[in-house]
C-alpha positions in Angstrom: 67.2 -18.1 -9.3 65.6 -15.5 -7.0 67.2 -14.6 -3.7 65.7 -12.8 -0.8 66.8 -9.3 -1.9 65.4 -9.6 -5.4 61.9 -8.8 -6.4 60.1 -10.7 -9.2 57.9 -8.6 -11.5 55.3 -10.3 -13.6 54.3 -8.9 -17.0 51.3 -10.4 -18.7 50.9 -10.3 -22.5 48.1 -11.3 -24.8 50.1 -11.8 -28.0 53.1 -13.9 -28.7 54.7 -11.5 -31.1 54.4 -8.6 -28.6 55.9 -10.9 -25.9 58.9 -11.8 -28.2 59.5 -8.2 -28.9 59.2 -7.4 -25.2 61.7 -10.1 -24.2 64.2 -8.6 -26.7 63.7 -5.1 -25.4 64.2 -6.2 -21.7 67.3 -8.2 -22.6 68.8 -5.2 -24.5 68.5 -3.2 -21.2 70.5 -6.0 -19.4 67.7 -7.1 -17.2 67.5 -10.7 -16.2 64.4 -12.6 -17.3 63.7 -15.4 -14.8 61.1 -17.3 -16.8 58.5 -17.0 -19.5 55.2 -19.0 -19.3 53.3 -19.7 -22.5 50.3 -21.8 -23.5 52.2 -23.0 -26.5 55.8 -22.9 -27.8 56.9 -19.5 -29.2 59.3 -19.8 -32.1 62.5 -17.9 -31.3 61.8 -17.3 -27.7 64.7 -19.5 -26.5 67.2 -17.4 -28.5 65.6 -14.1 -27.5 65.9 -15.1 -23.8 69.6 -16.2 -24.3 69.0 -19.8 -23.2 71.8 -22.3 -23.7 71.4 -25.2 -26.2 69.8 -28.3 -24.7 71.9 -31.4 -24.1 69.0 -33.8 -24.6 70.7 -35.3 -27.7 73.6 -36.4 -25.6 71.2 -38.0 -23.1 69.3 -39.7 -26.0 72.5 -41.2 -27.3 73.5 -42.4 -23.8 70.1 -43.9 -23.2 70.1 -45.6 -26.6 73.5 -47.0 -25.9 72.2 -48.3 -22.6 69.3 -50.0 -24.4 71.7 -51.5 -27.0 73.9 -52.9 -24.2 70.8 -54.3 -22.4 69.6 -56.0 -25.7 73.1 -57.5 -26.3 73.3 -58.8 -22.7 69.8 -60.1 -22.8 70.1 -61.9 -26.1 73.5 -63.4 -25.1 72.3 -64.5 -21.6 68.9 -65.8 -22.7 69.6 -67.3 -26.1 73.3 -68.4 -26.0 74.0 -69.3 -22.3 70.6 -70.0 -20.6 68.5 -71.6 -23.3 70.4 -72.3 -26.6 68.0 -73.7 -29.2 68.6 -74.7 -32.8 65.8 -72.8 -34.7 65.7 -73.1 -38.4 69.1 -74.7 -38.6 70.8 -71.6 -37.1 73.8 -72.6 -34.8 73.7 -71.4 -31.3 77.4 -71.6 -30.5 78.3 -67.9 -30.4 76.4 -64.6 -30.2 78.2 -63.3 -33.3 76.8 -66.1 -35.5 73.2 -65.4 -34.3 73.6 -61.6 -34.3 71.6 -61.0 -37.5 68.6 -62.6 -35.8 69.0 -60.3 -32.8 69.0 -57.0 -34.8 65.3 -56.3 -34.4 65.6 -56.9 -30.6 68.6 -54.6 -30.4 66.9 -51.9 -32.5 63.6 -52.0 -30.5 65.3 -51.8 -27.1 67.6 -49.0 -28.2 64.6 -46.9 -29.3 62.6 -48.0 -26.3 65.2 -46.9 -23.8 66.1 -43.7 -25.6 62.4 -42.6 -25.9 61.2 -43.5 -22.4 64.2 -42.3 -20.5 64.3 -39.0 -22.4 60.6 -38.4 -21.4 61.4 -39.0 -17.8 64.6 -36.9 -18.0 62.5 -34.1 -19.4 59.9 -34.4 -16.6 62.5 -34.4 -13.8 64.6 -31.7 -15.4 61.6 -29.3 -15.8 60.1 -30.3 -12.5 56.8 -31.5 -14.0 57.0 -35.1 -12.8 53.9 -36.7 -11.2 53.2 -35.3 -7.7 55.2 -32.1 -8.3 53.7 -28.8 -7.1 52.6 -26.6 -10.0 55.0 -23.6 -10.6 52.7 -21.5 -12.8 52.2 -18.2 -11.1 49.1 -17.3 -13.3 46.6 -19.9 -14.5 45.7 -17.7 -17.5 49.0 -18.7 -19.1 47.5 -22.2 -19.7 44.8 -20.6 -21.8 45.6 -17.6 -23.9 48.1 -15.3 -22.1 51.9 -15.1 -21.8 53.7 -14.2 -18.6 57.3 -12.9 -18.3 58.9 -13.0 -14.9 61.7 -10.4 -14.5 64.1 -10.0 -11.7 64.3 -6.5 -10.3 67.5 -5.6 -8.4 67.0 -1.9 -8.4 64.2 0.5 -9.2 61.0 -1.7 -9.4 58.8 1.2 -10.6 61.2 1.9 -13.5 61.1 -1.8 -14.5 57.3 -1.9 -14.3 57.2 1.2 -16.6 59.5 -0.5 -19.1 57.4 -3.6 -19.1 54.3 -1.6 -19.8 56.1 0.1 -22.7 56.9 -3.3 -24.2 53.2 -4.0 -24.6 52.3 -5.8 -21.3 48.6 -5.7 -20.6 49.2 -6.2 -16.8 52.3 -5.7 -14.7 52.5 -6.8 -11.0 55.0 -7.6 -8.3 55.1 -11.3 -7.4 55.6 -11.6 -3.6 55.8 -15.4 -3.8 59.4 -16.2 -4.5 60.1 -19.7 -5.7 63.3 -21.7 -6.0 
């Protein structure tokens, strides 16, 4: 995250392979890469940037578990306590006796909760939820260009020269620092 004494330098690329090689070169020099903007996912970019593994799988499990608990509570409350009915000769004395009939409900709510809550988690985690201000510093990255934001703590001219050597078609200093 940028602080007031750091300068953000933007390097614009027109090829994803050149960008990937540039990210590796910049990281080898020990320079911090703030963010990379791309019109499509670039295979291997996360490892080249040194990003940590995502924990979305843990969130998916927890959301699925929440959906399963909701389904069990809902079927127990609705079909055992509130409105017990004898359908097709099935007894309605306990939830366990009726559980095989509730499996589709439990499955569907587990998947529903996991899928929908993961989408909203992704939106909020990446600050792309409805009404959020766009964070893209260059609109060309939504079409066919790639942008690497690099934090400069020292010699900005030397950093800009390095970025040009990595194949950047345009290098500029970003005065708008964002949180």
